[in-house]
C-alpha positions as CSV (number, residue, x, y, z in Angstrom):
1,M,128.0,165.0,72.7
2,S,125.6,162.3,72.4
3,A,122.4,161.7,74.6
4,E,124.0,158.6,76.0
5,S,127.3,160.4,77.2
6,D,125.1,163.1,78.7
7,L,123.2,160.5,80.7
8,A,126.2,158.4,81.8
9,P,126.9,160.4,84.9
10,V,123.1,160.3,85.9
11,L,122.9,156.7,85.3
12,H,126.0,156.0,87.4
13,I,124.6,158.1,90.4
14,E,121.3,156.3,90.1
15,R,123.1,152.9,90.2
16,E,125.2,154.0,93.2
17,L,122.1,155.3,95.0
18,R,120.2,152.0,94.3
19,H,123.2,150.0,95.7
20,L,123.6,152.2,98.8
21,S,119.8,152.1,99.6
22,I,119.9,148.2,99.4
23,Q,123.0,148.2,101.6
24,I,121.7,150.5,104.4
25,T,118.3,148.8,104.5
26,Q,119.9,145.3,105.0
27,P,119.4,143.8,108.4
28,K,122.7,143.7,110.2
29,P,124.1,140.3,111.2
30,R,122.3,139.0,114.4
31,E,119.9,142.1,114.4
32,C,116.5,141.3,115.7
33,L,113.2,142.3,114.2
34,H,112.6,145.0,116.8
35,C,116.0,146.6,116.4
36,Y,115.8,146.6,112.7
37,V,112.4,148.2,112.5
38,Y,113.5,150.8,115.0
39,R,116.6,151.7,112.9
40,M,114.6,151.8,109.7
41,L,112.2,154.3,111.2
42,E,114.8,157.0,110.4
43,F,113.7,156.4,106.7
44,G,110.1,156.9,107.5
45,C,107.2,155.1,109.2
46,T,105.5,153.2,106.5
47,G,103.3,150.7,108.3
48,L,104.6,147.3,108.4
49,R,106.9,147.8,105.4
50,W,110.2,147.4,107.3
51,A,108.9,144.3,109.3
52,K,107.9,142.7,106.0
53,R,111.2,143.4,104.4
54,Y,113.0,141.9,107.5
55,R,110.7,138.9,107.2
56,D,111.3,138.5,103.5
57,L,115.1,138.7,104.0
58,R,115.5,136.7,107.2
59,A,112.5,134.3,107.4
60,P,110.5,134.2,104.2
61,R,108.5,131.2,105.3
62,A,107.1,133.2,108.4
63,T,103.9,134.0,106.5
64,A,101.8,134.4,109.7
65,L,104.0,137.4,110.6
66,D,101.8,139.9,108.8
67,R,98.7,138.8,110.5
68,R,100.4,138.8,113.9
69,L,101.9,142.1,113.7
70,T,98.7,143.6,112.2
71,S,96.9,142.5,115.3
72,F,99.4,144.6,117.4
73,C,99.3,147.8,115.3
74,A,98.0,151.0,116.6
75,V,95.3,153.0,115.0
76,G,96.1,156.6,114.1
77,R,98.7,158.7,112.3
78,S,101.5,156.3,113.1
79,S,101.2,152.6,112.5
80,L,104.1,151.9,114.7
81,P,103.3,148.6,116.4
82,R,102.2,148.9,120.1
83,W,104.9,146.3,121.1
84,M,107.6,148.8,119.9
85,R,106.1,151.9,121.5
86,K,105.9,150.1,124.9
87,S,109.4,148.6,124.6
88,P,112.0,149.5,127.3
89,V,114.5,149.8,124.4
90,L,112.5,152.9,123.1
91,N,111.7,154.5,126.4
């Protein structure tokens, strides 16, 4: 067997995983920023990464979002924004 045929299943699985990761991290139709970030926390709290992804996909011209959200961020182990921690949706 050639090296290419040995790698074919691996390449197929990588392609599938890439497709699935894009699919599950897409904002749902009519999903707000708050609900999207909360849902994405299942995949890890990585600062404002999820809020930026939402912004890039839904409102790429909202360039002040980074600055506005950064002003609300907590300091400590989790950079989950304060506005999310105090939300009645999460409590």
